[in-house]
PDB file of N, CA, C, O and CB in Angstrom:
ATOM      1  N   MET A   1     102.373 -26.412-120.095  1.00  0.00           N
ATOM      2  CA  MET A   1     101.206 -27.248-120.279  1.00  0.00           C
ATOM      3  C   MET A   1     101.667 -28.623-120.746  1.00  0.00           C
ATOM      4  O   MET A   1     102.422 -28.737-121.711  1.00  0.00           O
ATOM      5  CB  MET A   1     100.214 -26.612-121.289  1.00  0.00           C
ATOM      6  N   ALA A   2     101.219 -29.646-120.071  1.00  0.00           N
ATOM      7  CA  ALA A   2     101.608 -31.004-120.435  1.00  0.00           C
ATOM      8  C   ALA A   2     100.799 -31.478-121.643  1.00  0.00           C
ATOM      9  O   ALA A   2      99.569 -31.434-121.639  1.00  0.00           O
ATOM     10  CB  ALA A   2     101.411 -31.964-119.242  1.00  0.00           C
ATOM     11  N   HIS A   3     101.498 -31.923-122.655  1.00  0.00           N
ATOM     12  CA  HIS A   3     100.855 -32.536-123.823  1.00  0.00           C
ATOM     13  C   HIS A   3     101.318 -33.981-123.857  1.00  0.00           C
ATOM     14  O   HIS A   3     102.439 -34.275-124.273  1.00  0.00           O
ATOM     15  CB  HIS A   3     101.212 -31.776-125.175  1.00  0.00           C
ATOM     16  N   LEU A   4     100.460 -34.869-123.423  1.00  0.00           N
ATOM     17  CA  LEU A   4     100.847 -36.269-123.338  1.00  0.00           C
ATOM     18  C   LEU A   4     100.567 -36.988-124.644  1.00  0.00           C
ATOM     19  O   LEU A   4      99.520 -36.808-125.265  1.00  0.00           O
ATOM     20  CB  LEU A   4     100.116 -36.957-122.192  1.00  0.00           C
ATOM     21  N   THR A   5     101.521 -37.801-125.041  1.00  0.00           N
ATOM     22  CA  THR A   5     101.343 -38.644-126.216  1.00  0.00           C
ATOM     23  C   THR A   5     100.443 -39.820-125.832  1.00  0.00           C
ATOM     24  O   THR A   5     100.221 -40.068-124.647  1.00  0.00           O
ATOM     25  CB  THR A   5     102.722 -39.143-126.771  1.00  0.00           C
ATOM     26  N   PRO A   6      99.930 -40.536-126.817  1.00  0.00           N
ATOM     27  CA  PRO A   6      99.137 -41.728-126.472  1.00  0.00           C
ATOM     28  C   PRO A   6      99.913 -42.731-125.609  1.00  0.00           C
ATOM     29  O   PRO A   6      99.337 -43.348-124.714  1.00  0.00           O
ATOM     30  CB  PRO A   6      98.663 -42.418-127.745  1.00  0.00           C
ATOM     31  N   ALA A   7     101.190 -42.893-125.868  1.00  0.00           N
ATOM     32  CA  ALA A   7     102.000 -43.821-125.065  1.00  0.00           C
ATOM     33  C   ALA A   7     102.136 -43.313-123.624  1.00  0.00           C
ATOM     34  O   ALA A   7     102.111 -44.107-122.683  1.00  0.00           O
ATOM     35  CB  ALA A   7     103.404 -44.005-125.702  1.00  0.00           C
ATOM     36  N   GLU A   8     102.277 -42.013-123.450  1.00  0.00           N
ATOM     37  CA  GLU A   8     102.377 -41.446-122.102  1.00  0.00           C
ATOM     38  C   GLU A   8     101.054 -41.592-121.348  1.00  0.00           C
ATOM     39  O   GLU A   8     101.051 -41.867-120.148  1.00  0.00           O
ATOM     40  CB  GLU A   8     102.786 -39.961-122.172  1.00  0.00           C
ATOM     41  N   PHE A   9      99.920 -41.407-122.053  1.00  0.00           N
ATOM     42  CA  PHE A   9      98.620 -41.634-121.422  1.00  0.00           C
ATOM     43  C   PHE A   9      98.473 -43.093-121.007  1.00  0.00           C
ATOM     44  O   PHE A   9      97.950 -43.385-119.931  1.00  0.00           O
ATOM     45  CB  PHE A   9      97.480 -41.236-122.373  1.00  0.00           C
ATOM     46  N   ASP A  10      98.931 -44.005-121.854  1.00  0.00           N
ATOM     47  CA  ASP A  10      98.890 -45.431-121.502  1.00  0.00           C
ATOM     48  C   ASP A  10      99.679 -45.693-120.231  1.00  0.00           C
ATOM     49  O   ASP A  10      99.207 -46.409-119.347  1.00  0.00           O
ATOM     50  CB  ASP A  10      99.443 -46.292-122.652  1.00  0.00           C
ATOM     51  N   ARG A  11     100.884 -45.121-120.124  1.00  0.00           N
ATOM     52  CA  ARG A  11     101.706 -45.295-118.921  1.00  0.00           C
ATOM     53  C   ARG A  11     101.012 -44.714-117.693  1.00  0.00           C
ATOM     54  O   ARG A  11     101.050 -45.302-116.613  1.00  0.00           O
ATOM     55  CB  ARG A  11     103.082 -44.632-119.109  1.00  0.00           C
ATOM     56  N   LEU A  12     100.372 -43.548-117.867  1.00  0.00           N
ATOM     57  CA  LEU A  12      99.663 -42.926-116.752  1.00  0.00           C
ATOM     58  C   LEU A  12      98.468 -43.774-116.325  1.00  0.00           C
ATOM     59  O   LEU A  12      98.242 -43.963-115.130  1.00  0.00           O
ATOM     60  CB  LEU A  12      99.201 -41.512-117.132  1.00  0.00           C
ATOM     61  N   GLU A  13      97.709 -44.282-117.279  1.00  0.00           N
ATOM     62  CA  GLU A  13      96.586 -45.164-116.959  1.00  0.00           C
ATOM     63  C   GLU A  13      97.059 -46.427-116.243  1.00  0.00           C
ATOM     64  O   GLU A  13      96.421 -46.887-115.296  1.00  0.00           O
ATOM     65  CB  GLU A  13      95.825 -45.539-118.235  1.00  0.00           C
ATOM     66  N   ARG A  14      98.176 -46.980-116.698  1.00  0.00           N
ATOM     67  CA  ARG A  14      98.737 -48.176-116.057  1.00  0.00           C
ATOM     68  C   ARG A  14      99.173 -47.859-114.628  1.00  0.00           C
ATOM     69  O   ARG A  14      99.011 -48.688-113.732  1.00  0.00           O
ATOM     70  CB  ARG A  14      99.934 -48.723-116.872  1.00  0.00           C
ATOM     71  N   ALA A  15      99.725 -46.662-114.409  1.00  0.00           N
ATOM     72  CA  ALA A  15     100.138 -46.253-113.060  1.00  0.00           C
ATOM     73  C   ALA A  15      98.933 -46.189-112.124  1.00  0.00           C
ATOM     74  O   ALA A  15      99.035 -46.556-110.953  1.00  0.00           O
ATOM     75  CB  ALA A  15     100.851 -44.883-113.102  1.00  0.00           C
ATOM     76  N   VAL A  16      97.799 -45.726-112.634  1.00  0.00           N
ATOM     77  CA  VAL A  16      96.573 -45.675-111.820  1.00  0.00           C
ATOM     78  C   VAL A  16      96.158 -47.089-111.432  1.00  0.00           C
ATOM     79  O   VAL A  16      95.864 -47.348-110.265  1.00  0.00           O
ATOM     80  CB  VAL A  16      95.419 -44.962-112.590  1.00  0.00           C
ATOM     81  N   VAL A  17      96.130 -47.993-112.382  1.00  0.00           N
ATOM     82  CA  VAL A  17      95.707 -49.376-112.135  1.00  0.00           C
ATOM     83  C   VAL A  17      96.658 -50.074-111.176  1.00  0.00           C
ATOM     84  O   VAL A  17      96.219 -50.809-110.292  1.00  0.00           O
ATOM     85  CB  VAL A  17      95.625 -50.159-113.453  1.00  0.00           C
ATOM     86  N   GLU A  18      97.961 -49.851-111.342  1.00  0.00           N
ATOM     87  CA  GLU A  18      98.966 -50.550-110.540  1.00  0.00           C
ATOM     88  C   GLU A  18      99.302 -49.833-109.237  1.00  0.00           C
ATOM     89  O   GLU A  18     100.057 -50.368-108.424  1.00  0.00           O
ATOM     90  CB  GLU A  18     100.221 -50.729-111.345  1.00  0.00           C
ATOM     91  N   GLY A  19      98.756 -48.630-109.016  1.00  0.00           N
ATOM     92  CA  GLY A  19      99.042 -47.888-107.786  1.00  0.00           C
ATOM     93  C   GLY A  19     100.461 -47.369-107.704  1.00  0.00           C
ATOM     94  O   GLY A  19     101.028 -47.254-106.618  1.00  0.00           O
ATOM     95  N   ARG A  20     101.036 -47.053-108.864  1.00  0.00           N
ATOM     96  CA  ARG A  20     102.414 -46.559-108.902  1.00  0.00           C
ATOM     97  C   ARG A  20     102.451 -45.044-108.728  1.00  0.00           C
ATOM     98  O   ARG A  20     101.502 -44.346-109.085  1.00  0.00           O
ATOM     99  CB  ARG A  20     103.093 -46.956-110.224  1.00  0.00           C
ATOM    100  N   ARG A  21     103.540 -44.551-108.185  1.00  0.00           N
ATOM    101  CA  ARG A  21     103.691 -43.112-107.960  1.00  0.00           C
ATOM    102  C   ARG A  21     103.911 -42.364-109.270  1.00  0.00           C
ATOM    103  O   ARG A  21     104.451 -42.898-110.239  1.00  0.00           O
ATOM    104  CB  ARG A  21     104.854 -42.843-107.005  1.00  0.00           C
ATOM    105  N   VAL A  22     103.471 -41.109-109.261  1.00  0.00           N
ATOM    106  CA  VAL A  22     103.611 -40.229-110.416  1.00  0.00           C
ATOM    107  C   VAL A  22     104.172 -38.897-109.929  1.00  0.00           C
ATOM    108  O   VAL A  22     103.714 -38.348-108.927  1.00  0.00           O
ATOM    109  CB  VAL A  22     102.240 -40.032-111.157  1.00  0.00           C
ATOM    110  N   ALA A  23     105.157 -38.392-110.639  1.00  0.00           N
ATOM    111  CA  ALA A  23     105.699 -37.063-110.346  1.00  0.00           C
ATOM    112  C   ALA A  23     105.043 -36.074-111.298  1.00  0.00           C
ATOM    113  O   ALA A  23     105.026 -36.282-112.511  1.00  0.00           O
ATOM    114  CB  ALA A  23     107.268 -37.031-110.486  1.00  0.00           C
ATOM    115  N   VAL A  24     104.502 -34.995-110.736  1.00  0.00           N
ATOM    116  CA  VAL A  24     103.904 -33.949-111.554  1.00  0.00           C
ATOM    117  C   VAL A  24     104.601 -32.639-111.228  1.00  0.00           C
ATOM    118  O   VAL A  24     105.004 -32.405-110.089  1.00  0.00           O
ATOM    119  CB  VAL A  24     102.365 -33.843-111.315  1.00  0.00           C
ATOM    120  N   VAL A  25     104.739 -31.789-112.237  1.00  0.00           N
ATOM    121  CA  VAL A  25     105.330 -30.466-112.043  1.00  0.00           C
ATOM    122  C   VAL A  25     104.295 -29.450-112.476  1.00  0.00           C
ATOM    123  O   VAL A  25     103.755 -29.512-113.581  1.00  0.00           O
ATOM    124  CB  VAL A  25     106.674 -30.296-112.848  1.00  0.00           C
ATOM    125  N   ARG A  26     104.032 -28.512-111.578  1.00  0.00           N
ATOM    126  CA  ARG A  26     103.084 -27.438-111.870  1.00  0.00           C
ATOM    127  C   ARG A  26     103.662 -26.156-111.277  1.00  0.00           C
ATOM    128  O   ARG A  26     103.947 -26.080-110.082  1.00  0.00           O
ATOM    129  CB  ARG A  26     101.644 -27.751-111.287  1.00  0.00           C
ATOM    130  N   GLY A  27     103.827 -25.161-112.129  1.00  0.00           N
ATOM    131  CA  GLY A  27     104.372 -23.887-111.664  1.00  0.00           C
ATOM    132  C   GLY A  27     105.792 -24.004-111.133  1.00  0.00           C
ATOM    133  O   GLY A  27     106.191 -23.254-110.242  1.00  0.00           O
ATOM    134  N   GLY A  28     106.556 -24.946-111.682  1.00  0.00           N
ATOM    135  CA  GLY A  28     107.938 -25.121-111.259  1.00  0.00           C
ATOM    136  C   GLY A  28     108.108 -25.941-109.997  1.00  0.00           C
ATOM    137  O   GLY A  28     109.237 -26.158-109.557  1.00  0.00           O
ATOM    138  N   ARG A  29     107.021 -26.403-109.402  1.00  0.00           N
ATOM    139  CA  ARG A  29     107.106 -27.201-108.175  1.00  0.00           C
ATOM    140  C   ARG A  29     106.754 -28.647-108.483  1.00  0.00           C
ATOM    141  O   ARG A  29     105.741 -28.933-109.120  1.00  0.00           O
ATOM    142  CB  ARG A  29     106.168 -26.635-107.077  1.00  0.00           C
ATOM    143  N   GLU A  30     107.608 -29.556-108.018  1.00  0.00           N
ATOM    144  CA  GLU A  30     107.376 -30.978-108.250  1.00  0.00           C
ATOM    145  C   GLU A  30     106.665 -31.592-107.057  1.00  0.00           C
ATOM    146  O   GLU A  30     106.953 -31.272-105.904  1.00  0.00           O
ATOM    147  CB  GLU A  30     108.701 -31.711-108.519  1.00  0.00           C
ATOM    148  N   LEU A  31     105.732 -32.478-107.359  1.00  0.00           N
ATOM    149  CA  LEU A  31     104.976 -33.164-106.338  1.00  0.00           C
ATOM    150  C   LEU A  31     104.848 -34.626-106.751  1.00  0.00           C
ATOM    151  O   LEU A  31     104.520 -34.923-107.899  1.00  0.00           O
ATOM    152  CB  LEU A  31     103.580 -32.506-106.126  1.00  0.00           C
ATOM    153  N   VAL A  32     105.103 -35.522-105.833  1.00  0.00           N
ATOM    154  CA  VAL A  32     104.940 -36.955-106.094  1.00  0.00           C
ATOM    155  C   VAL A  32     103.635 -37.387-105.445  1.00  0.00           C
ATOM    156  O   VAL A  32     103.405 -37.129-104.264  1.00  0.00           O
ATOM    157  CB  VAL A  32     106.161 -37.796-105.545  1.00  0.00           C
ATOM    158  N   VAL A  33     102.780 -38.048-106.225  1.00  0.00           N
ATOM    159  CA  VAL A  33     101.457 -38.448-105.743  1.00  0.00           C
ATOM    160  C   VAL A  33     101.169 -39.889-106.138  1.00  0.00           C
ATOM    161  O   VAL A  33     101.842 -40.466-106.992  1.00  0.00           O
ATOM    162  CB  VAL A  33     100.364 -37.511-106.298  1.00  0.00           C
ATOM    163  N   PHE A  34     100.139 -40.461-105.488  1.00  0.00           N
ATOM    164  CA  PHE A  34      99.610 -41.757-105.884  1.00  0.00           C
ATOM    165  C   PHE A  34      98.325 -41.495-106.664  1.00  0.00           C
ATOM    166  O   PHE A  34      97.343 -41.032-106.083  1.00  0.00           O
ATOM    167  CB  PHE A  34      99.354 -42.691-104.636  1.00  0.00           C
ATOM    168  N   PRO A  35      98.308 -41.780-107.959  1.00  0.00           N
ATOM    169  CA  PRO A  35      97.099 -41.526-108.755  1.00  0.00           C
ATOM    170  C   PRO A  35      96.009 -42.539-108.425  1.00  0.00           C
ATOM    171  O   PRO A  35      96.283 -43.718-108.201  1.00  0.00           O
ATOM    172  CB  PRO A  35      97.423 -41.572-110.261  1.00  0.00           C
ATOM    173  N   THR A  36      94.772 -42.060-108.399  1.00  0.00           N
ATOM    174  CA  THR A  36      93.646 -42.941-108.104  1.00  0.00           C
ATOM    175  C   THR A  36      92.659 -43.039-109.255  1.00  0.00           C
ATOM    176  O   THR A  36      91.917 -44.016-109.359  1.00  0.00           O
ATOM    177  CB  THR A  36      92.932 -42.463-106.873  1.00  0.00           C
ATOM    178  N   ARG A  37      92.649 -42.031-110.121  1.00  0.00           N
ATOM    179  CA  ARG A  37      91.659 -42.020-111.205  1.00  0.00           C
ATOM    180  C   ARG A  37      92.089 -41.031-112.279  1.00  0.00           C
ATOM    181  O   ARG A  37      92.630 -39.967-111.978  1.00  0.00           O
ATOM    182  CB  ARG A  37      90.246 -41.657-110.667  1.00  0.00           C
ATOM    183  N   LEU A  38      91.845 -41.390-113.522  1.00  0.00           N
ATOM    184  CA  LEU A  38      92.075 -40.511-114.665  1.00  0.00           C
ATOM    185  C   LEU A  38      90.750 -40.424-115.401  1.00  0.00           C
ATOM    186  O   LEU A  38      90.220 -41.442-115.844  1.00  0.00           O
ATOM    187  CB  LEU A  38      93.241 -41.039-115.606  1.00  0.00           C
ATOM    188  N   HIS A  39      90.207 -39.212-115.539  1.00  0.00           N
ATOM    189  CA  HIS A  39      88.871 -39.065-116.123  1.00  0.00           C
ATOM    190  C   HIS A  39      88.711 -37.691-116.762  1.00  0.00           C
ATOM    191  O   HIS A  39      89.597 -36.841-116.673  1.00  0.00           O
ATOM    192  CB  HIS A  39      87.786 -39.282-115.053  1.00  0.00           C
ATOM    193  N   LEU A  40      87.561 -37.491-117.409  1.00  0.00           N
ATOM    194  CA  LEU A  40      87.228 -36.201-118.012  1.00  0.00           C
ATOM    195  C   LEU A  40      86.273 -35.453-117.100  1.00  0.00           C
ATOM    196  O   LEU A  40      85.331 -36.031-116.559  1.00  0.00           O
ATOM    197  CB  LEU A  40      86.606 -36.386-119.420  1.00  0.00           C
ATOM    198  N   ARG A  41      86.528 -34.157-116.936  1.00  0.00           N
ATOM    199  CA  ARG A  41      85.619 -33.277-116.206  1.00  0.00           C
ATOM    200  C   ARG A  41      85.489 -31.997-117.018  1.00  0.00           C
ATOM    201  O   ARG A  41      86.479 -31.304-117.254  1.00  0.00           O
ATOM    202  CB  ARG A  41      86.134 -32.984-114.741  1.00  0.00           C
ATOM    203  N   ASP A  42      84.294 -31.689-117.439  1.00  0.00           N
ATOM    204  CA  ASP A  42      84.051 -30.492-118.264  1.00  0.00           C
ATOM    205  C   ASP A  42      84.922 -30.487-119.515  1.00  0.00           C
ATOM    206  O   ASP A  42      85.399 -29.437-119.946  1.00  0.00           O
ATOM    207  CB  ASP A  42      84.312 -29.219-117.449  1.00  0.00           C
ATOM    208  N   GLY A  43      85.127 -31.678-120.097  1.00  0.00           N
ATOM    209  CA  GLY A  43      85.895 -31.795-121.327  1.00  0.00           C
ATOM    210  C   GLY A  43      87.401 -31.722-121.142  1.00  0.00           C
ATOM    211  O   GLY A  43      88.137 -31.649-122.126  1.00  0.00           O
ATOM    212  N   ARG A  44      87.873 -31.740-119.903  1.00  0.00           N
ATOM    213  CA  ARG A  44      89.320 -31.683-119.639  1.00  0.00           C
ATOM    214  C   ARG A  44      89.741 -32.932-118.869  1.00  0.00           C
ATOM    215  O   ARG A  44      89.017 -33.417-118.001  1.00  0.00           O
ATOM    216  CB  ARG A  44      89.697 -30.392-118.838  1.00  0.00           C
ATOM    217  N   GLU A  45      90.928 -33.442-119.205  1.00  0.00           N
ATOM    218  CA  GLU A  45      91.446 -34.621-118.518  1.00  0.00           C
ATOM    219  C   GLU A  45      91.903 -34.236-117.115  1.00  0.00           C
ATOM    220  O   GLU A  45      92.614 -33.248-116.926  1.00  0.00           O
ATOM    221  CB  GLU A  45      92.611 -35.258-119.316  1.00  0.00           C
ATOM    222  N   VAL A  46      91.484 -35.030-116.142  1.00  0.00           N
ATOM    223  CA  VAL A  46      91.795 -34.764-114.739  1.00  0.00           C
ATOM    224  C   VAL A  46      92.409 -36.009-114.123  1.00  0.00           C
ATOM    225  O   VAL A  46      91.932 -37.124-114.333  1.00  0.00           O
ATOM    226  CB  VAL A  46      90.528 -34.331-113.955  1.00  0.00           C
ATOM    227  N   LEU A  47      93.472 -35.803-113.363  1.00  0.00           N
ATOM    228  CA  LEU A  47      94.107 -36.874-112.614  1.00  0.00           C
ATOM    229  C   LEU A  47      93.766 -36.670-111.146  1.00  0.00           C
ATOM    230  O   LEU A  47      94.201 -35.694-110.533  1.00  0.00           O
ATOM    231  CB  LEU A  47      95.659 -36.900-112.845  1.00  0.00           C
ATOM    232  N   ASP A  48      92.989 -37.586-110.582  1.00  0.00           N
ATOM    233  CA  ASP A  48      92.730 -37.569-109.145  1.00  0.00           C
ATOM    234  C   ASP A  48      93.852 -38.352-108.494  1.00  0.00           C
ATOM    235  O   ASP A  48      94.262 -39.403-108.986  1.00  0.00           O
ATOM    236  CB  ASP A  48      91.313 -38.173-108.789  1.00  0.00           C
ATOM    237  N   ALA A  49      94.346 -37.826-107.379  1.00  0.00           N
ATOM    238  CA  ALA A  49      95.491 -38.452-106.724  1.00  0.00           C
ATOM    239  C   ALA A  49      95.429 -38.207-105.223  1.00  0.00           C
ATOM    240  O   ALA A  49      94.626 -37.413-104.732  1.00  0.00           O
ATOM    241  CB  ALA A  49      96.817 -37.914-107.305  1.00  0.00           C
ATOM    242  N   VAL A  50      96.301 -38.914-104.510  1.00  0.00           N
ATOM    243  CA  VAL A  50      96.426 -38.764-103.065  1.00  0.00           C
ATOM    244  C   VAL A  50      97.870 -38.403-102.754  1.00  0.00           C
ATOM    245  O   VAL A  50      98.803 -39.018-103.270  1.00  0.00           O
ATOM    246  CB  VAL A  50      95.993 -40.068-102.313  1.00  0.00           C
ATOM    247  N   HIS A  51      98.042 -37.391-101.899  1.00  0.00           N
ATOM    248  CA  HIS A  51      99.387 -37.019-101.450  1.00  0.00           C
ATOM    249  C   HIS A  51      99.870 -38.116-100.508  1.00  0.00           C
ATOM    250  O   HIS A  51      99.156 -38.465 -99.567  1.00  0.00           O
ATOM    251  CB  HIS A  51      99.399 -35.603-100.741  1.00  0.00           C
ATOM    252  N   PRO A  52     101.067 -38.672-100.733  1.00  0.00           N
ATOM    253  CA  PRO A  52     101.513 -39.830 -99.951  1.00  0.00           C
ATOM    254  C   PRO A  52     101.793 -39.536 -98.473  1.00  0.00           C
ATOM    255  O   PRO A  52     101.737 -40.448 -97.648  1.00  0.00           O
ATOM    256  CB  PRO A  52     102.748 -40.391-100.570  1.00  0.00           C
ATOM    257  N   VAL A  53     102.088 -38.295 -98.128  1.00  0.00           N
ATOM    258  CA  VAL A  53     102.418 -37.970 -96.736  1.00  0.00           C
ATOM    259  C   VAL A  53     101.191 -37.520 -95.958  1.00  0.00           C
ATOM    260  O   VAL A  53     100.941 -37.988 -94.848  1.00  0.00           O
ATOM    261  CB  VAL A  53     103.488 -36.884 -96.684  1.00  0.00           C
ATOM    262  N   THR A  54     100.425 -36.605 -96.551  1.00  0.00           N
ATOM    263  CA  THR A  54      99.282 -36.032 -95.831  1.00  0.00           C
ATOM    264  C   THR A  54      97.987 -36.800 -96.053  1.00  0.00           C
ATOM    265  O   THR A  54      97.066 -36.700 -95.242  1.00  0.00           O
ATOM    266  CB  THR A  54      99.085 -34.600 -96.245  1.00  0.00           C
ATOM    267  N   GLY A  55      97.899 -37.569 -97.145  1.00  0.00           N
ATOM    268  CA  GLY A  55      96.675 -38.272 -97.473  1.00  0.00           C
ATOM    269  C   GLY A  55      95.615 -37.380 -98.100  1.00  0.00           C
ATOM    270  O   GLY A  55      94.486 -37.816 -98.320  1.00  0.00           O
ATOM    271  N   ASP A  56      95.973 -36.126 -98.392  1.00  0.00           N
ATOM    272  CA  ASP A  56      95.030 -35.196 -99.011  1.00  0.00           C
ATOM    273  C   ASP A  56      94.685 -35.639-100.424  1.00  0.00           C
ATOM    274  O   ASP A  56      95.548 -36.092-101.176  1.00  0.00           O
ATOM    275  CB  ASP A  56      95.607 -33.776 -99.029  1.00  0.00           C
ATOM    276  N   ALA A  57      93.412 -35.502-100.774  1.00  0.00           N
ATOM    277  CA  ALA A  57      92.961 -35.805-102.129  1.00  0.00           C
ATOM    278  C   ALA A  57      93.228 -34.593-103.016  1.00  0.00           C
ATOM    279  O   ALA A  57      92.982 -33.453-102.621  1.00  0.00           O
ATOM    280  CB  ALA A  57      91.447 -36.188-102.147  1.00  0.00           C
ATOM    281  N   LEU A  58      93.738 -34.856-104.225  1.00  0.00           N
ATOM    282  CA  LEU A  58      94.051 -33.797-105.174  1.00  0.00           C
ATOM    283  C   LEU A  58      93.382 -34.096-106.501  1.00  0.00           C
ATOM    284  O   LEU A  58      93.283 -35.256-106.902  1.00  0.00           O
ATOM    285  CB  LEU A  58      95.575 -33.645-105.353  1.00  0.00           C
ATOM    286  N   SER A  59      92.926 -33.063-107.183  1.00  0.00           N
ATOM    287  CA  SER A  59      92.430 -33.175-108.553  1.00  0.00           C
ATOM    288  C   SER A  59      93.286 -32.256-109.405  1.00  0.00           C
ATOM    289  O   SER A  59      93.259 -31.036-109.245  1.00  0.00           O
ATOM    290  CB  SER A  59      90.896 -32.806-108.660  1.00  0.00           C
ATOM    291  N   LEU A  60      94.046 -32.853-110.313  1.00  0.00           N
ATOM    292  CA  LEU A  60      94.989 -32.100-111.135  1.00  0.00           C
ATOM    293  C   LEU A  60      94.575 -32.177-112.593  1.00  0.00           C
ATOM    294  O   LEU A  60      94.477 -33.267-113.156  1.00  0.00           O
ATOM    295  CB  LEU A  60      96.426 -32.631-110.952  1.00  0.00           C
ATOM    296  N   ARG A  61      94.332 -31.028-113.206  1.00  0.00           N
ATOM    297  CA  ARG A  61      94.011 -31.011-114.630  1.00  0.00           C
ATOM    298  C   ARG A  61      95.304 -31.202-115.413  1.00  0.00           C
ATOM    299  O   ARG A  61      96.275 -30.472-115.215  1.00  0.00           O
ATOM    300  CB  ARG A  61      93.295 -29.679-115.039  1.00  0.00           C
ATOM    301  N   ILE A  62      95.306 -32.176-116.293  1.00  0.00           N
ATOM    302  CA  ILE A  62      96.502 -32.525-117.041  1.00  0.00           C
ATOM    303  C   ILE A  62      97.048 -31.321-117.805  1.00  0.00           C
ATOM    304  O   ILE A  62      98.261 -31.108-117.835  1.00  0.00           O
ATOM    305  CB  ILE A  62      96.205 -33.667-118.003  1.00  0.00           C
ATOM    306  N   ASP A  63      96.172 -30.537-118.420  1.00  0.00           N
ATOM    307  CA  ASP A  63      96.671 -29.410-119.218  1.00  0.00           C
ATOM    308  C   ASP A  63      97.172 -28.241-118.370  1.00  0.00           C
ATOM    309  O   ASP A  63      97.720 -27.284-118.916  1.00  0.00           O
ATOM    310  CB  ASP A  63      95.583 -28.923-120.141  1.00  0.00           C
ATOM    311  N   ASP A  64      96.995 -28.298-117.041  1.00  0.00           N
ATOM    312  CA  ASP A  64      97.577 -27.286-116.152  1.00  0.00           C
ATOM    313  C   ASP A  64      98.978 -27.673-115.676  1.00  0.00           C
ATOM    314  O   ASP A  64      99.677 -26.868-115.062  1.00  0.00           O
ATOM    315  CB  ASP A  64      96.669 -27.067-114.948  1.00  0.00           C
ATOM    316  N   LEU A  65      99.378 -28.908-115.964  1.00  0.00           N
ATOM    317  CA  LEU A  65     100.669 -29.404-115.491  1.00  0.00           C
ATOM    318  C   LEU A  65     101.761 -29.115-116.510  1.00  0.00           C
ATOM    319  O   LEU A  65     101.524 -29.121-117.718  1.00  0.00           O
ATOM    320  CB  LEU A  65     100.597 -30.909-115.205  1.00  0.00           C
ATOM    321  N   ASP A  66     102.959 -28.864-116.000  1.00  0.00           N
ATOM    322  CA  ASP A  66     104.106 -28.650-116.870  1.00  0.00           C
ATOM    323  C   ASP A  66     104.710 -29.979-117.325  1.00  0.00           C
ATOM    324  O   ASP A  66     105.230 -30.090-118.435  1.00  0.00           O
ATOM    325  CB  ASP A  66     105.160 -27.809-116.155  1.00  0.00           C
ATOM    326  N   ARG A  67     104.633 -30.987-116.445  1.00  0.00           N
ATOM    327  CA  ARG A  67     105.206 -32.288-116.776  1.00  0.00           C
ATOM    328  C   ARG A  67     104.538 -33.366-115.915  1.00  0.00           C
ATOM    329  O   ARG A  67     104.158 -33.126-114.769  1.00  0.00           O
ATOM    330  CB  ARG A  67     106.753 -32.285-116.563  1.00  0.00           C
ATOM    331  N   VAL A  68     104.410 -34.539-116.494  1.00  0.00           N
ATOM    332  CA  VAL A  68     103.873 -35.708-115.795  1.00  0.00           C
ATOM    333  C   VAL A  68     104.809 -36.868-116.088  1.00  0.00           C
ATOM    334  O   VAL A  68     105.127 -37.139-117.246  1.00  0.00           O
ATOM    335  CB  VAL A  68     102.390 -36.034-116.241  1.00  0.00           C
ATOM    336  N   GLU A  69     105.251 -37.553-115.041  1.00  0.00           N
ATOM    337  CA  GLU A  69     106.182 -38.663-115.244  1.00  0.00           C
ATOM    338  C   GLU A  69     105.878 -39.790-114.263  1.00  0.00           C
ATOM    339  O   GLU A  69     105.830 -39.577-113.051  1.00  0.00           O
ATOM    340  CB  GLU A  69     107.642 -38.188-115.083  1.00  0.00           C
ATOM    341  N   VAL A  70     105.674 -40.989-114.802  1.00  0.00           N
ATOM    342  CA  VAL A  70     105.457 -42.164-113.963  1.00  0.00           C
ATOM    343  C   VAL A  70     106.812 -42.578-113.405  1.00  0.00           C
ATOM    344  O   VAL A  70     107.786 -42.709-114.147  1.00  0.00           O
ATOM    345  CB  VAL A  70     104.781 -43.341-114.768  1.00  0.00           C
ATOM    346  N   ILE A  71     106.866 -42.779-112.100  1.00  0.00           N
ATOM    347  CA  ILE A  71     108.125 -43.146-111.437  1.00  0.00           C
ATOM    348  C   ILE A  71     108.326 -44.652-111.576  1.00  0.00           C
ATOM    349  O   ILE A  71     107.459 -45.434-111.187  1.00  0.00           O
ATOM    350  CB  ILE A  71     108.119 -42.719-109.923  1.00  0.00           C
ATOM    351  N   PRO A  72     109.461 -45.057-112.126  1.00  0.00           N
ATOM    352  CA  PRO A  72     109.716 -46.504-112.271  1.00  0.00           C
ATOM    353  C   PRO A  72     109.866 -47.178-110.913  1.00  0.00           C
ATOM    354  O   PRO A  72     110.255 -46.555-109.925  1.00  0.00           O
ATOM    355  CB  PRO A  72     110.983 -46.747-113.114  1.00  0.00           C
ATOM    356  N   ARG A  73     109.548 -48.457-110.895  1.00  0.00           N
ATOM    357  CA  ARG A  73     109.672 -49.217-109.633  1.00  0.00           C
ATOM    358  C   ARG A  73     111.105 -49.412-109.271  1.00  0.00           C
ATOM    359  O   ARG A  73     111.405 -50.026-108.247  1.00  0.00           O
ATOM    360  CB  ARG A  73     108.984 -50.571-109.733  1.00  0.00           C
TER     361      ARG A  73
END
């Protein structure tokens, strides 16, 4: 379960605004996505994103992720 610090949330929010890629790990599998929105749904933080290859829309609950990392430019 990902527990993001306030600084990590700031970096994630900045990645959404700047359109930067984010690597997420869930169930041991890593996925790189373009985040589009960070919001609350039913009291849980959700990262909406787009898969860069398929264009599929994804909704990822932050607390279901093992790790979240903003990819540097």
